[in-house]
BALOBA-1460 file (C-alpha; in Angstrom, 3 decimals):
// residues 264
<rec num="1" residu="x" x="2.622" y="22.853" z="-12.464"/>
<rec num="2" residu="x" x="3.122" y="19.316" z="-11.195"/>
<rec num="3" residu="x" x="3.957" y="16.299" z="-13.277"/>
<rec num="4" residu="x" x="1.164" y="14.572" z="-15.165"/>
<rec num="5" residu="x" x="0.481" y="11.160" z="-13.619"/>
<rec num="6" residu="x" x="-1.276" y="8.287" z="-15.375"/>
<rec num="7" residu="x" x="-2.621" y="5.488" z="-13.211"/>
<rec num="8" residu="x" x="-3.079" y="2.475" z="-15.451"/>
<rec num="9" residu="x" x="-5.729" y="0.393" z="-13.760"/>
<rec num="10" residu="x" x="-8.620" y="2.004" z="-11.931"/>
<rec num="11" residu="x" x="-9.299" y="-0.831" z="-9.507"/>
<rec num="12" residu="x" x="-9.334" y="-0.540" z="-5.710"/>
<rec num="13" residu="x" x="-5.631" y="0.296" z="-5.379"/>
<rec num="14" residu="x" x="-5.476" y="2.568" z="-8.414"/>
<rec num="15" residu="x" x="-8.456" y="4.573" z="-7.215"/>
<rec num="16" residu="x" x="-7.027" y="4.697" z="-3.681"/>
<rec num="17" residu="x" x="-3.774" y="6.143" z="-5.038"/>
<rec num="18" residu="x" x="-5.662" y="8.761" z="-7.051"/>
<rec num="19" residu="x" x="-7.784" y="9.753" z="-4.042"/>
<rec num="20" residu="x" x="-4.708" y="9.954" z="-1.840"/>
<rec num="21" residu="x" x="-2.858" y="12.179" z="-4.299"/>
<rec num="22" residu="x" x="-5.871" y="14.479" z="-4.473"/>
<rec num="23" residu="x" x="-6.516" y="14.551" z="-0.727"/>
<rec num="24" residu="x" x="-2.854" y="15.316" z="0.006"/>
<rec num="25" residu="x" x="-2.799" y="18.076" z="-2.660"/>
<rec num="26" residu="x" x="0.309" y="16.453" z="-4.164"/>
<rec num="27" residu="x" x="-1.549" y="16.461" z="-7.482"/>
<rec num="28" residu="x" x="-4.345" y="18.540" z="-8.924"/>
<rec num="29" residu="x" x="-7.239" y="16.698" z="-10.518"/>
<rec num="30" residu="x" x="-6.220" y="18.099" z="-13.909"/>
<rec num="31" residu="x" x="-2.821" y="16.403" z="-13.532"/>
<rec num="32" residu="x" x="-4.259" y="12.911" z="-13.057"/>
<rec num="33" residu="x" x="-5.405" y="10.344" z="-15.589"/>
<rec num="34" residu="x" x="-6.940" y="7.032" z="-14.511"/>
<rec num="35" residu="x" x="-7.681" y="4.262" z="-16.980"/>
<rec num="36" residu="x" x="-10.059" y="1.327" z="-16.861"/>
<rec num="37" residu="x" x="-11.993" y="-0.696" z="-19.402"/>
<rec num="38" residu="x" x="-15.272" y="0.174" z="-17.707"/>
<rec num="39" residu="x" x="-14.858" y="3.867" z="-16.939"/>
<rec num="40" residu="x" x="-18.407" y="4.135" z="-15.582"/>
<rec num="41" residu="x" x="-17.050" y="2.850" z="-12.252"/>
<rec num="42" residu="x" x="-14.737" y="5.881" z="-12.072"/>
<rec num="43" residu="x" x="-17.593" y="8.377" z="-11.903"/>
<rec num="44" residu="x" x="-16.562" y="9.803" z="-8.531"/>
<rec num="45" residu="x" x="-13.044" y="10.615" z="-9.788"/>
<rec num="46" residu="x" x="-14.416" y="12.123" z="-12.982"/>
<rec num="47" residu="x" x="-16.701" y="14.376" z="-10.948"/>
<rec num="48" residu="x" x="-13.616" y="15.654" z="-9.100"/>
<rec num="49" residu="x" x="-11.994" y="16.668" z="-12.386"/>
<rec num="50" residu="x" x="-9.761" y="13.641" z="-12.935"/>
<rec num="51" residu="x" x="-9.512" y="12.561" z="-16.577"/>
<rec num="52" residu="x" x="-10.730" y="8.982" z="-16.960"/>
<rec num="53" residu="x" x="-10.319" y="6.940" z="-20.134"/>
<rec num="54" residu="x" x="-10.097" y="3.411" z="-21.479"/>
<rec num="55" residu="x" x="-7.139" y="4.170" z="-23.761"/>
<rec num="56" residu="x" x="-3.890" y="3.149" z="-22.050"/>
<rec num="57" residu="x" x="-1.505" y="4.276" z="-24.829"/>
<rec num="58" residu="x" x="-3.118" y="7.725" z="-24.921"/>
<rec num="59" residu="x" x="-2.846" y="8.052" z="-21.135"/>
<rec num="60" residu="x" x="0.848" y="7.090" z="-21.194"/>
<rec num="61" residu="x" x="1.553" y="9.433" z="-24.084"/>
<rec num="62" residu="x" x="0.116" y="12.380" z="-22.149"/>
<rec num="63" residu="x" x="1.921" y="11.641" z="-18.873"/>
<rec num="64" residu="x" x="5.375" y="11.817" z="-17.315"/>
<rec num="65" residu="x" x="4.725" y="9.402" z="-14.452"/>
<rec num="66" residu="x" x="3.145" y="6.027" z="-15.161"/>
<rec num="67" residu="x" x="1.773" y="4.048" z="-12.209"/>
<rec num="68" residu="x" x="0.964" y="0.488" z="-13.231"/>
<rec num="69" residu="x" x="-1.867" y="-0.797" z="-11.034"/>
<rec num="70" residu="x" x="-3.352" y="-3.695" z="-12.970"/>
<rec num="71" residu="x" x="-3.698" y="-7.375" z="-12.068"/>
<rec num="72" residu="x" x="-0.496" y="-9.450" z="-12.392"/>
<rec num="73" residu="x" x="-1.866" y="-11.460" z="-15.312"/>
<rec num="74" residu="x" x="-2.603" y="-8.231" z="-17.216"/>
<rec num="75" residu="x" x="0.918" y="-6.775" z="-16.998"/>
<rec num="76" residu="x" x="2.306" y="-8.339" z="-20.170"/>
<rec num="77" residu="x" x="-0.650" y="-7.279" z="-22.319"/>
<rec num="78" residu="x" x="-0.752" y="-3.753" z="-20.897"/>
<rec num="79" residu="x" x="2.981" y="-3.040" z="-21.148"/>
<rec num="80" residu="x" x="3.134" y="-4.392" z="-24.686"/>
<rec num="81" residu="x" x="0.282" y="-2.067" z="-25.630"/>
<rec num="82" residu="x" x="2.021" y="1.048" z="-24.257"/>
<rec num="83" residu="x" x="5.740" y="0.396" z="-24.767"/>
<rec num="84" residu="x" x="5.855" y="2.578" z="-27.892"/>
<rec num="85" residu="x" x="4.835" y="5.543" z="-25.735"/>
<rec num="86" residu="x" x="7.434" y="4.814" z="-23.036"/>
<rec num="87" residu="x" x="10.879" y="6.419" z="-23.188"/>
<rec num="88" residu="x" x="13.745" y="7.632" z="-21.026"/>
<rec num="89" residu="x" x="11.874" y="10.826" z="-20.106"/>
<rec num="90" residu="x" x="9.124" y="8.907" z="-18.335"/>
<rec num="91" residu="x" x="9.076" y="7.155" z="-14.961"/>
<rec num="92" residu="x" x="7.425" y="3.753" z="-14.626"/>
<rec num="93" residu="x" x="6.189" y="2.736" z="-11.169"/>
<rec num="94" residu="x" x="4.637" y="-0.685" z="-10.706"/>
<rec num="95" residu="x" x="2.452" y="-1.438" z="-7.687"/>
<rec num="96" residu="x" x="1.700" y="-4.922" z="-9.018"/>
<rec num="97" residu="x" x="2.439" y="-7.831" z="-6.714"/>
<rec num="98" residu="x" x="5.067" y="-10.291" z="-7.914"/>
<rec num="99" residu="x" x="6.185" y="-8.437" z="-11.050"/>
<rec num="100" residu="x" x="9.951" y="-7.882" z="-11.030"/>
<rec num="101" residu="x" x="11.750" y="-4.908" z="-12.496"/>
<rec num="102" residu="x" x="13.517" y="-7.371" z="-14.810"/>
<rec num="103" residu="x" x="10.094" y="-8.546" z="-16.008"/>
<rec num="104" residu="x" x="9.168" y="-4.993" z="-16.982"/>
<rec num="105" residu="x" x="12.540" y="-4.397" z="-18.636"/>
<rec num="106" residu="x" x="12.168" y="-7.594" z="-20.632"/>
<rec num="107" residu="x" x="8.805" y="-6.458" z="-21.994"/>
<rec num="108" residu="x" x="9.633" y="-2.797" z="-22.650"/>
<rec num="109" residu="x" x="13.269" y="-3.248" z="-23.754"/>
<rec num="110" residu="x" x="14.101" y="0.416" z="-23.090"/>
<rec num="111" residu="x" x="16.404" y="2.143" z="-20.622"/>
<rec num="112" residu="x" x="14.319" y="4.264" z="-18.277"/>
<rec num="113" residu="x" x="13.657" y="4.742" z="-14.578"/>
<rec num="114" residu="x" x="11.921" y="1.669" z="-13.170"/>
<rec num="115" residu="x" x="10.315" y="1.507" z="-9.727"/>
<rec num="116" residu="x" x="8.418" y="-1.062" z="-7.725"/>
<rec num="117" residu="x" x="6.264" y="0.267" z="-4.903"/>
<rec num="118" residu="x" x="4.160" y="-1.712" z="-2.474"/>
<rec num="119" residu="x" x="1.613" y="0.498" z="-0.707"/>
<rec num="120" residu="x" x="-1.506" y="-0.629" z="1.116"/>
<rec num="121" residu="x" x="-5.129" y="0.491" z="0.901"/>
<rec num="122" residu="x" x="-4.663" y="3.086" z="3.665"/>
<rec num="123" residu="x" x="-3.073" y="5.164" z="0.897"/>
<rec num="124" residu="x" x="-6.557" y="6.607" z="0.272"/>
<rec num="125" residu="x" x="-6.419" y="8.350" z="3.666"/>
<rec num="126" residu="x" x="-2.689" y="9.167" z="3.450"/>
<rec num="127" residu="x" x="-1.710" y="6.515" z="6.012"/>
<rec num="128" residu="x" x="-0.074" y="3.912" z="3.785"/>
<rec num="129" residu="x" x="3.136" y="2.023" z="4.485"/>
<rec num="130" residu="x" x="4.901" y="1.967" z="1.116"/>
<rec num="131" residu="x" x="8.082" y="0.007" z="0.361"/>
<rec num="132" residu="x" x="10.043" y="1.140" z="-2.706"/>
<rec num="133" residu="x" x="12.908" y="-0.145" z="-4.839"/>
<rec num="134" residu="x" x="14.233" y="1.137" z="-8.170"/>
<rec num="135" residu="x" x="16.646" y="0.693" z="-11.061"/>
<rec num="136" residu="x" x="18.258" y="3.213" z="-13.438"/>
<rec num="137" residu="x" x="16.765" y="6.159" z="-11.568"/>
<rec num="138" residu="x" x="18.826" y="9.231" z="-10.742"/>
<rec num="139" residu="x" x="18.830" y="10.926" z="-7.351"/>
<rec num="140" residu="x" x="16.253" y="13.552" z="-8.324"/>
<rec num="141" residu="x" x="13.845" y="10.929" z="-9.660"/>
<rec num="142" residu="x" x="14.207" y="8.758" z="-6.565"/>
<rec num="143" residu="x" x="13.544" y="11.814" z="-4.405"/>
<rec num="144" residu="x" x="10.413" y="12.675" z="-6.411"/>
<rec num="145" residu="x" x="8.956" y="9.167" z="-6.163"/>
<rec num="146" residu="x" x="9.684" y="9.025" z="-2.436"/>
<rec num="147" residu="x" x="8.023" y="12.424" z="-1.974"/>
<rec num="148" residu="x" x="5.010" y="11.232" z="-3.953"/>
<rec num="149" residu="x" x="4.454" y="8.259" z="-1.667"/>
<rec num="150" residu="x" x="5.509" y="10.179" z="1.458"/>
<rec num="151" residu="x" x="2.481" y="12.415" z="1.011"/>
<rec num="152" residu="x" x="0.418" y="9.232" z="1.250"/>
<rec num="153" residu="x" x="1.948" y="7.813" z="4.436"/>
<rec num="154" residu="x" x="5.294" y="6.359" z="5.489"/>
<rec num="155" residu="x" x="7.974" y="5.262" z="2.994"/>
<rec num="156" residu="x" x="10.930" y="2.919" z="3.282"/>
<rec num="157" residu="x" x="13.482" y="1.992" z="0.614"/>
<rec num="158" residu="x" x="14.304" y="-1.715" z="0.431"/>
<rec num="159" residu="x" x="16.148" y="-4.183" z="-1.804"/>
<rec num="160" residu="x" x="13.952" y="-5.725" z="-4.466"/>
<rec num="161" residu="x" x="14.579" y="-9.199" z="-3.026"/>
<rec num="162" residu="x" x="12.504" y="-8.122" z="-0.001"/>
<rec num="163" residu="x" x="9.539" y="-6.832" z="-1.996"/>
<rec num="164" residu="x" x="7.466" y="-10.004" z="-1.597"/>
<rec num="165" residu="x" x="8.137" y="-9.955" z="2.144"/>
<rec num="166" residu="x" x="7.080" y="-6.296" z="2.172"/>
<rec num="167" residu="x" x="3.823" y="-7.287" z="0.495"/>
<rec num="168" residu="x" x="3.075" y="-9.677" z="3.337"/>
<rec num="169" residu="x" x="4.074" y="-7.402" z="6.206"/>
<rec num="170" residu="x" x="2.743" y="-4.112" z="4.821"/>
<rec num="171" residu="x" x="-0.168" y="-4.991" z="2.544"/>
<rec num="172" residu="x" x="-1.475" y="-8.300" z="3.906"/>
<rec num="173" residu="x" x="-0.667" y="-6.849" z="7.325"/>
<rec num="174" residu="x" x="-3.671" y="-4.555" z="6.990"/>
<rec num="175" residu="x" x="-5.938" y="-7.604" z="6.953"/>
<rec num="176" residu="x" x="-4.103" y="-9.139" z="9.909"/>
<rec num="177" residu="x" x="-4.578" y="-5.938" z="11.916"/>
<rec num="178" residu="x" x="-8.248" y="-5.748" z="10.936"/>
<rec num="179" residu="x" x="-8.792" y="-9.341" z="12.086"/>
<rec num="180" residu="x" x="-7.237" y="-8.517" z="15.476"/>
<rec num="181" residu="x" x="-9.462" y="-5.447" z="15.825"/>
<rec num="182" residu="x" x="-12.502" y="-7.497" z="14.848"/>
<rec num="183" residu="x" x="-11.700" y="-10.095" z="17.512"/>
<rec num="184" residu="x" x="-11.161" y="-7.335" z="20.079"/>
<rec num="185" residu="x" x="-14.566" y="-5.889" z="19.227"/>
<rec num="186" residu="x" x="-16.195" y="-9.287" z="19.665"/>
<rec num="187" residu="x" x="-14.523" y="-9.653" z="23.048"/>
<rec num="188" residu="x" x="-15.661" y="-6.153" z="23.980"/>
<rec num="189" residu="x" x="-19.259" y="-7.018" z="23.159"/>
<rec num="190" residu="x" x="-19.047" y="-10.158" z="25.315"/>
<rec num="191" residu="x" x="-17.928" y="-8.128" z="28.328"/>
<rec num="192" residu="x" x="-20.699" y="-5.560" z="27.973"/>
<rec num="193" residu="x" x="-20.146" y="-2.952" z="25.257"/>
<rec num="194" residu="x" x="-22.419" y="-2.341" z="22.310"/>
<rec num="195" residu="x" x="-20.834" y="-2.962" z="18.890"/>
<rec num="196" residu="x" x="-20.393" y="0.719" z="17.998"/>
<rec num="197" residu="x" x="-18.648" y="1.630" z="21.236"/>
<rec num="198" residu="x" x="-16.502" y="-1.514" z="21.182"/>
<rec num="199" residu="x" x="-15.450" y="-0.722" z="17.616"/>
<rec num="200" residu="x" x="-14.417" y="2.836" z="18.513"/>
<rec num="201" residu="x" x="-12.445" y="1.757" z="21.574"/>
<rec num="202" residu="x" x="-10.696" y="-1.104" z="19.758"/>
<rec num="203" residu="x" x="-9.762" y="0.909" z="16.664"/>
<rec num="204" residu="x" x="-8.541" y="3.987" z="18.542"/>
<rec num="205" residu="x" x="-6.557" y="1.844" z="20.976"/>
<rec num="206" residu="x" x="-4.713" y="0.117" z="18.114"/>
<rec num="207" residu="x" x="-4.119" y="3.477" z="16.430"/>
<rec num="208" residu="x" x="-2.719" y="4.908" z="19.645"/>
<rec num="209" residu="x" x="-0.486" y="1.889" z="20.232"/>
<rec num="210" residu="x" x="0.933" y="2.173" z="16.715"/>
<rec num="211" residu="x" x="1.581" y="5.896" z="17.139"/>
<rec num="212" residu="x" x="3.503" y="5.234" z="20.352"/>
<rec num="213" residu="x" x="5.922" y="3.030" z="18.432"/>
<rec num="214" residu="x" x="6.176" y="5.376" z="15.452"/>
<rec num="215" residu="x" x="6.646" y="8.587" z="17.418"/>
<rec num="216" residu="x" x="8.786" y="7.290" z="20.281"/>
<rec num="217" residu="x" x="10.754" y="4.655" z="18.386"/>
<rec num="218" residu="x" x="10.327" y="2.286" z="21.295"/>
<rec num="219" residu="x" x="10.123" y="-1.506" z="21.235"/>
<rec num="220" residu="x" x="6.655" y="-3.062" z="21.727"/>
<rec num="221" residu="x" x="7.818" y="-4.860" z="24.883"/>
<rec num="222" residu="x" x="8.781" y="-1.529" z="26.465"/>
<rec num="223" residu="x" x="5.239" y="-0.245" z="26.010"/>
<rec num="224" residu="x" x="3.763" y="-3.566" z="27.160"/>
<rec num="225" residu="x" x="5.785" y="-3.389" z="30.389"/>
<rec num="226" residu="x" x="4.226" y="-0.017" z="31.183"/>
<rec num="227" residu="x" x="0.716" y="-1.493" z="31.388"/>
<rec num="228" residu="x" x="1.478" y="-4.866" z="32.973"/>
<rec num="229" residu="x" x="1.448" y="-4.713" z="36.773"/>
<rec num="230" residu="x" x="2.165" y="-7.647" z="39.092"/>
<rec num="231" residu="x" x="-0.876" y="-9.929" z="39.407"/>
<rec num="232" residu="x" x="-2.752" y="-7.502" z="37.124"/>
<rec num="233" residu="x" x="-5.455" y="-8.105" z="34.538"/>
<rec num="234" residu="x" x="-3.237" y="-7.183" z="31.577"/>
<rec num="235" residu="x" x="-0.595" y="-9.838" z="32.213"/>
<rec num="236" residu="x" x="-3.328" y="-12.402" z="32.944"/>
<rec num="237" residu="x" x="-4.882" y="-11.705" z="29.552"/>
<rec num="238" residu="x" x="-1.558" y="-11.662" z="27.707"/>
<rec num="239" residu="x" x="-0.447" y="-14.938" z="29.251"/>
<rec num="240" residu="x" x="-3.733" y="-16.631" z="28.367"/>
<rec num="241" residu="x" x="-3.396" y="-15.414" z="24.747"/>
<rec num="242" residu="x" x="0.144" y="-16.812" z="24.600"/>
<rec num="243" residu="x" x="-1.005" y="-20.129" z="26.107"/>
<rec num="244" residu="x" x="-3.507" y="-20.277" z="23.234"/>
<rec num="245" residu="x" x="-0.787" y="-19.566" z="20.669"/>
<rec num="246" residu="x" x="-1.423" y="-15.877" z="19.934"/>
<rec num="247" residu="x" x="2.094" y="-14.851" z="18.855"/>
<rec num="248" residu="x" x="2.851" y="-18.244" z="17.350"/>
<rec num="249" residu="x" x="-0.295" y="-18.255" z="15.195"/>
<rec num="250" residu="x" x="0.394" y="-14.735" z="13.948"/>
<rec num="251" residu="x" x="3.985" y="-15.578" z="13.038"/>
<rec num="252" residu="x" x="2.852" y="-18.786" z="11.339"/>
<rec num="253" residu="x" x="0.244" y="-16.825" z="9.402"/>
<rec num="254" residu="x" x="2.810" y="-14.297" z="8.160"/>
<rec num="255" residu="x" x="5.154" y="-17.091" z="7.091"/>
<rec num="256" residu="x" x="2.309" y="-19.023" z="5.413"/>
<rec num="257" residu="x" x="1.360" y="-15.943" z="3.401"/>
<rec num="258" residu="x" x="4.992" y="-15.437" z="2.392"/>
<rec num="259" residu="x" x="5.356" y="-19.078" z="1.305"/>
<rec num="260" residu="x" x="2.247" y="-18.671" z="-0.827"/>
<rec num="261" residu="x" x="3.438" y="-15.544" z="-2.618"/>
<rec num="262" residu="x" x="6.995" y="-16.883" z="-3.001"/>
<rec num="263" residu="x" x="5.678" y="-20.165" z="-4.457"/>
<rec num="264" residu="x" x="3.213" y="-18.551" z="-6.848"/>
């Protein structure tokens, strides 16, 4: 019997986590609780056997693992409403952007295992990149939380001071990658492909490129060199993109996003 997991906040990310846990078989439907004020939007999870409710304290009381997946402005209200049910035998994992472990400690005022995790929406198909940090967690608890998110994609442990940067690179990065793929599709249509075929080629090519780096541990420039021949079409295209500020604009975009999250 696995641990009972309560996901507080059945929005896009909360639902994605629940679906990922089910699809990976890390959790059975009977071991999951998802909360939301309007539970009618959680119909698909309910039909799979997941318990859905609008009572956060009851969900926390019944569970060993608490995943906080609400909006940042809701954190204070939600944690204050459930802190009586929290104790040293439970594990609190926040996937909320910008909420520090010290913020949670200050609200709960109890010694327990605290985690911050930053996954992305690919968690629903078990392809997330999740960055994790923790406080007051023993080795077994850290291992469990890492295993939980490892079933949903790749995991890396980082210092909490890098969590905002992880949000930009790993979570916002999904949107950056999608925008690149979209542009590639548009270019593919201009040179003759229909939208469906261009979309398949662009998406699979990006997936394959990423897998090369993940599986071989190589540097992007090593893989680029393999497909750039003297006076070839690849180098002509790459150079034109660089003349137009391709790398520079991407770097500036990442930094702009980071400045926004760090400021706010």
